[in-house]
C-alpha positions as CSV (number, residue, x, y, z in Angstrom):
1,F,-3.6,-106.0,-101.5
2,V,-2.4,-109.4,-103.0
3,V,1.1,-110.9,-103.8
4,G,1.6,-114.0,-105.4
5,N,1.4,-115.8,-108.9
6,A,-2.6,-115.6,-108.8
7,R,-4.2,-114.7,-112.4
8,S,-7.3,-112.6,-112.1
9,R,-10.4,-113.9,-114.4
10,T,-13.0,-111.6,-116.1
11,Q,-16.5,-112.8,-117.5
12,Q,-19.1,-110.8,-118.8
13,V,-22.5,-111.4,-116.7
14,G,-25.5,-109.5,-118.5
15,Q,-23.9,-106.0,-118.1
16,L,-22.2,-106.1,-115.5
17,E,-18.0,-106.9,-115.9
18,L,-17.3,-109.4,-112.6
19,T,-13.2,-109.7,-112.1
20,W,-12.5,-111.8,-109.3
21,L,-8.6,-113.1,-108.2
22,A,-8.4,-115.9,-105.6
23,D,-5.0,-116.7,-103.7
24,E,-4.2,-120.2,-104.6
25,R,-4.6,-121.7,-101.4
26,V,-8.2,-121.3,-101.9
27,A,-8.5,-122.3,-105.5
28,P,-10.7,-125.1,-104.3
29,A,-13.3,-123.0,-103.1
30,A,-13.3,-120.4,-106.1
31,R,-14.0,-123.5,-108.3
32,A,-17.2,-124.0,-105.9
33,L,-18.3,-120.6,-106.2
34,A,-17.7,-120.2,-110.0
35,P,-21.4,-121.0,-110.2
36,L,-22.6,-118.1,-107.9
37,F,-20.6,-115.8,-109.8
38,E,-22.5,-116.4,-112.9
39,R,-25.7,-116.6,-111.5
40,L,-26.9,-114.3,-108.7
41,P,-25.6,-111.0,-110.4
42,L,-28.0,-111.9,-112.9
43,A,-30.7,-112.6,-110.3
44,Y,-29.6,-109.3,-107.7
45,S,-29.9,-107.2,-111.0
46,S,-33.1,-108.7,-112.2
47,F,-34.3,-108.1,-108.2
48,W,-33.3,-104.7,-108.0
49,K,-33.7,-103.6,-111.8
50,G,-30.1,-102.6,-111.7
51,S,-26.7,-102.9,-111.4
52,P,-24.6,-100.9,-108.6
53,D,-22.0,-100.3,-111.7
54,Q,-20.8,-101.8,-114.7
55,Q,-17.7,-103.4,-113.1
56,L,-17.3,-105.4,-109.8
57,S,-14.1,-107.0,-108.3
58,I,-14.2,-109.7,-105.8
59,F,-10.8,-111.0,-103.7
60,L,-10.9,-114.5,-102.4
61,L,-8.3,-114.6,-99.8
62,S,-6.5,-117.3,-97.5
63,D,-6.8,-116.4,-93.5
64,N,-7.8,-118.0,-90.4
65,L,-11.5,-117.4,-90.5
66,T,-14.3,-116.9,-92.7
67,D,-15.9,-113.4,-93.4
68,G,-16.4,-110.6,-96.1
69,G,-16.4,-107.3,-96.3
70,A,-18.7,-105.3,-99.2
71,F,-17.2,-102.0,-100.6
72,K,-18.3,-99.3,-103.1
73,N,-17.9,-101.6,-106.3
74,S,-16.0,-104.8,-104.9
75,F,-15.5,-107.3,-102.2
76,A,-13.0,-109.4,-100.4
77,M,-13.7,-112.6,-98.7
78,R,-11.3,-114.4,-96.6
79,L,-11.6,-118.1,-95.9
80,D,-10.8,-120.4,-93.3
81,T,-7.5,-122.2,-94.4
82,P,-6.7,-125.3,-94.8
83,L,-10.3,-125.4,-96.6
84,R,-13.1,-128.2,-95.4
85,D,-15.9,-129.6,-98.0
86,S,-18.3,-129.3,-95.1
87,E,-18.3,-125.6,-94.8
88,Q,-18.9,-125.1,-98.5
89,P,-22.4,-124.0,-97.6
90,I,-21.0,-121.4,-95.3
91,W,-18.5,-120.1,-98.2
92,M,-21.8,-119.8,-100.3
93,H,-24.1,-118.2,-98.4
94,T,-21.2,-115.5,-97.0
95,M,-20.2,-115.1,-100.6
96,A,-24.0,-114.3,-101.7
97,H,-24.7,-112.5,-98.6
98,E,-21.9,-110.1,-99.3
99,L,-22.8,-109.6,-103.1
100,M,-26.4,-108.5,-101.9
101,H,-25.0,-106.1,-99.8
102,I,-24.0,-104.3,-102.7
103,W,-27.2,-104.3,-104.8
104,M,-29.2,-103.5,-101.8
105,D,-27.2,-101.1,-100.1
106,Q,-25.1,-99.1,-103.0
107,S,-27.6,-99.9,-106.4
108,N,-29.5,-96.9,-107.6
109,D,-29.2,-94.2,-104.9
110,G,-28.5,-96.4,-101.9
111,I,-30.5,-97.0,-98.8
112,G,-30.0,-94.5,-96.2
113,R,-31.5,-93.6,-93.0
114,R,-32.4,-90.6,-91.0
115,E,-30.5,-90.1,-87.5
116,G,-30.9,-91.8,-84.3
117,G,-31.6,-95.5,-83.9
118,S,-29.5,-98.4,-85.5
119,L,-30.8,-99.9,-89.1
120,Y,-28.3,-103.2,-89.0
121,W,-31.6,-105.0,-88.4
122,F,-32.6,-103.9,-91.6
123,T,-29.4,-103.5,-93.7
124,E,-28.0,-107.6,-92.2
125,G,-31.2,-109.4,-91.6
126,F,-33.0,-108.1,-94.9
127,T,-29.8,-109.3,-97.0
128,D,-29.8,-112.7,-95.1
129,Y,-33.2,-113.4,-96.1
130,L,-33.0,-112.0,-99.8
131,T,-29.9,-114.0,-100.2
132,I,-31.5,-117.2,-99.0
133,K,-34.6,-116.3,-101.4
134,L,-32.4,-115.4,-104.5
135,M,-30.1,-118.3,-103.8
136,R,-33.5,-120.3,-104.2
137,Q,-34.9,-118.6,-107.1
138,S,-31.0,-119.3,-109.1
139,D,-31.2,-123.2,-108.3
140,L,-28.4,-122.8,-105.5
141,L,-30.2,-124.0,-103.3
142,D,-32.7,-127.0,-103.6
143,R,-36.3,-127.2,-101.6
144,T,-34.7,-129.1,-98.5
145,M,-31.9,-126.8,-97.5
146,T,-33.8,-123.6,-98.3
147,A,-36.5,-124.9,-95.6
148,Q,-33.6,-125.6,-93.3
149,R,-32.1,-121.9,-93.7
150,I,-35.8,-120.3,-93.1
151,A,-35.8,-122.6,-90.0
152,N,-32.3,-121.4,-89.1
153,L,-33.2,-117.9,-89.6
154,I,-36.4,-118.4,-87.3
155,R,-34.2,-120.1,-84.6
156,R,-31.6,-117.1,-84.7
157,Y,-34.2,-114.9,-83.7
158,A,-35.5,-117.1,-81.0
159,V,-31.7,-117.2,-79.6
160,G,-31.0,-113.5,-80.1
161,R,-34.0,-112.8,-77.7
162,R,-32.4,-115.1,-75.1
163,I,-29.0,-113.6,-75.3
164,S,-29.9,-109.6,-75.8
165,V,-32.7,-109.8,-73.2
166,G,-35.0,-106.6,-73.1
167,T,-33.3,-105.0,-76.1
168,G,-35.0,-103.8,-78.8
169,L,-33.7,-104.3,-82.6
170,Q,-32.9,-100.5,-83.2
171,A,-31.0,-100.4,-79.8
172,A,-29.2,-103.7,-80.6
173,G,-27.1,-102.2,-83.5
174,D,-25.8,-99.6,-81.4
175,R,-23.6,-102.8,-80.1
176,K,-23.9,-104.8,-82.8
177,H,-21.3,-107.6,-81.9
178,E,-22.8,-108.3,-78.8
179,N,-26.2,-108.6,-80.4
180,W,-25.6,-110.2,-83.8
181,E,-28.0,-112.9,-83.5
182,L,-30.8,-110.5,-82.6
183,I,-29.8,-108.4,-85.4
184,Y,-29.4,-110.8,-88.1
185,G,-32.5,-113.1,-87.2
186,G,-34.9,-110.4,-86.1
187,G,-34.2,-108.5,-89.1
188,A,-34.4,-111.5,-91.6
189,V,-37.8,-112.9,-89.6
190,I,-39.5,-109.5,-90.4
191,A,-38.4,-109.7,-94.1
192,L,-39.9,-113.3,-94.4
193,L,-43.1,-112.1,-92.4
194,L,-43.6,-109.2,-94.9
195,D,-42.6,-111.1,-97.9
196,A,-45.7,-113.9,-97.1
197,E,-48.0,-110.8,-96.1
198,L,-47.6,-108.8,-99.2
199,S,-47.0,-112.0,-101.5
200,A,-51.1,-112.9,-100.6
201,N,-51.8,-110.1,-102.7
202,S,-48.9,-110.1,-105.5
203,P,-46.0,-112.2,-106.0
204,V,-43.9,-109.4,-106.7
205,A,-45.3,-106.4,-104.2
206,F,-42.1,-107.6,-101.6
207,R,-39.8,-106.5,-104.1
208,D,-41.3,-103.5,-105.4
209,M,-41.9,-102.3,-101.7
210,L,-37.8,-102.4,-101.5
211,R,-37.2,-100.8,-104.9
212,H,-39.4,-97.9,-103.9
213,L,-37.7,-97.8,-100.3
214,Q,-34.2,-97.8,-102.3
215,H,-35.2,-94.1,-103.1
216,Q,-36.0,-93.1,-100.0
């Protein structure tokens, strides 16, 4: 829900109609994020072999912290204002991460789970890893930054194990905010290792495994 003089912008990205609206207080961030809007929906649709819908709406809002939330065919992102240029990598990753949720969780049949145990380690950790992988493939990250991001995933898991001593990944999800580092870091490291192992046989084996899983 937005009140003000901001105007929405609509563009066609492949088969997806993308509409986004930015609060005027976050206009510089919106301009910086424009290349991401143009490239990532195509990369995500190619990876998952389809789009979650024909339309996608994005809202960028001013707030006192940076966070995002994905919904059925839209998501909202709030940005800590006044904006700081040094935080641009955070906006980029958060936006790309929330976009990935729409494809990963809701495209095709959507990934579900049986009762018992949390799968946040999967839905959040794999999303974080895939965000880095596909931002790199879309030339939104250079080789040096990609290596740094991968190293940070491993560091995050190491920190998470110290914070959440004796807690398994499934149990951690029952108290997500207390086990944040373990859930995101642990899930992302599992994705990294699976991708590396499966890619020894085929560069698309990891992608194909996830496509198959998405329908289970």
